[in-house]
C-alpha positions as CSV (number, residue, x, y, z in Angstrom):
1,M,8.2,-45.6,31.7
2,N,6.1,-43.8,34.1
3,N,4.2,-40.9,34.1
4,R,7.1,-38.8,35.1
5,D,9.1,-40.0,32.8
6,Q,6.8,-39.5,30.0
7,Q,6.1,-35.8,30.9
8,L,10.3,-35.5,30.8
9,T,10.7,-36.4,27.3
10,R,7.7,-34.6,25.9
11,D,9.6,-31.4,27.6
12,V,12.8,-32.3,26.2
13,M,11.2,-32.9,22.9
14,R,9.2,-30.0,22.6
15,R,12.3,-27.9,23.4
16,V,14.3,-29.9,20.6
17,R,11.7,-29.2,18.2
18,F,11.4,-25.6,19.3
19,I,15.5,-25.1,18.8
20,H,15.2,-27.0,15.2
21,T,12.5,-24.4,14.3
22,M,14.6,-21.3,15.3
23,R,17.5,-22.9,13.4
24,C,15.4,-23.3,10.2
25,L,13.7,-19.9,10.6
26,L,16.6,-17.7,11.5
27,T,18.8,-18.5,8.4
28,P,19.9,-15.6,6.7
29,G,17.7,-16.1,3.2
30,M,14.5,-16.7,5.6
31,I,15.4,-13.4,7.5
32,K,16.0,-11.5,4.3
33,G,12.7,-13.0,2.8
34,L,10.8,-12.1,5.8
35,V,12.3,-8.4,6.0
36,F,11.2,-8.0,2.1
37,L,7.8,-9.7,2.9
38,A,6.8,-7.2,5.8
39,S,8.3,-4.3,4.4
40,C,6.3,-5.0,0.8
41,V,2.6,-5.7,3.5
42,S,3.6,-1.9,5.1
43,V,3.7,-0.5,2.0
44,L,0.4,-1.8,0.7
45,F,-1.1,-1.0,4.2
46,L,0.3,2.9,4.1
47,V,0.2,3.5,-0.1
48,S,-3.1,3.5,-1.8
49,I,-1.5,1.2,-5.0
50,V,-5.1,1.4,-6.6
51,H,-4.7,5.0,-7.0
52,V,-1.6,4.8,-8.0
53,M,-2.3,2.6,-10.9
54,E,-5.3,4.9,-11.5
55,N,-2.8,7.8,-11.9
56,M,-0.1,5.4,-14.0
57,S,-3.0,4.7,-16.6
58,H,-3.4,8.3,-17.5
59,L,0.5,8.4,-18.4
60,P,0.9,9.3,-22.2
61,N,3.6,6.6,-23.1
62,V,5.6,4.1,-20.9
63,M,8.9,6.1,-21.1
64,A,6.7,9.0,-18.6
65,Y,6.2,6.2,-15.9
66,A,10.1,6.6,-14.2
67,P,9.4,9.9,-13.6
68,Y,5.9,9.7,-12.7
69,I,7.3,6.7,-9.9
70,F,10.4,8.8,-8.7
71,G,8.1,12.1,-8.4
72,A,5.5,10.0,-6.2
73,Y,8.2,8.5,-4.2
74,L,9.6,11.9,-3.4
75,Q,6.0,12.9,-2.6
76,T,5.5,10.2,-0.1
77,S,6.3,10.7,4.0
78,F,9.7,9.6,5.0
79,T,8.4,6.6,6.9
80,V,7.1,5.5,3.4
81,Q,10.1,6.0,1.6
82,S,12.2,4.3,4.2
83,I,10.4,1.3,3.9
84,I,10.6,1.4,0.1
85,V,14.5,1.7,0.0
86,L,14.3,-1.4,2.8
87,A,11.9,-3.5,0.6
88,L,14.3,-3.0,-2.7
89,A,17.4,-3.5,-0.7
90,A,16.1,-6.8,0.8
91,G,14.7,-7.7,-2.3
92,A,18.2,-6.8,-4.3
93,W,19.9,-8.9,-1.7
94,L,17.7,-11.5,-1.8
95,V,17.9,-11.7,-5.8
96,R,21.6,-11.8,-5.7
97,D,21.8,-14.7,-3.0
98,I,19.5,-16.5,-5.1
99,F,21.8,-16.4,-8.4
100,A,24.9,-16.8,-6.2
101,L,23.4,-20.2,-5.6
102,L,22.4,-20.7,-9.1
103,I,25.5,-20.1,-10.4
104,Y,28.3,-21.5,-7.8
105,R,27.0,-25.0,-7.9
106,P,30.5,-27.0,-8.1
107,R,30.5,-29.9,-10.1
108,S,31.3,-33.4,-8.7
109,D,34.6,-33.6,-10.5
110,Q,35.7,-30.2,-9.4
111,I,35.0,-31.4,-5.6
112,E,36.9,-34.7,-6.2
113,A,39.6,-32.9,-7.8
114,S,40.2,-30.6,-4.9
115,F,40.5,-33.3,-2.6
116,I,43.6,-34.7,-4.9
């Protein structure tokens, strides 16, 4: 094999590896996970979690947490609110997909019976 053939083989294999990597990364589950991760990281940069937790520690009981969190959500900017909604939606969608994968596992006898 000469140098030109080796270069061509390297170029083709680089493209094949790139396509394979993109196929693995662009699965629906991976995209949902990346959206969830990106929105959580965005919230961490935009909201002072330390101050939120410090203020939560002054609440009298556990029942006061929900109104506090709801009030804190309403007092943030629209950008933070929409990122939080995006994170909750992507997280819920991801959890639903995980449960669907765990619950729906066809047994081997069900698969064989479907071909009879």
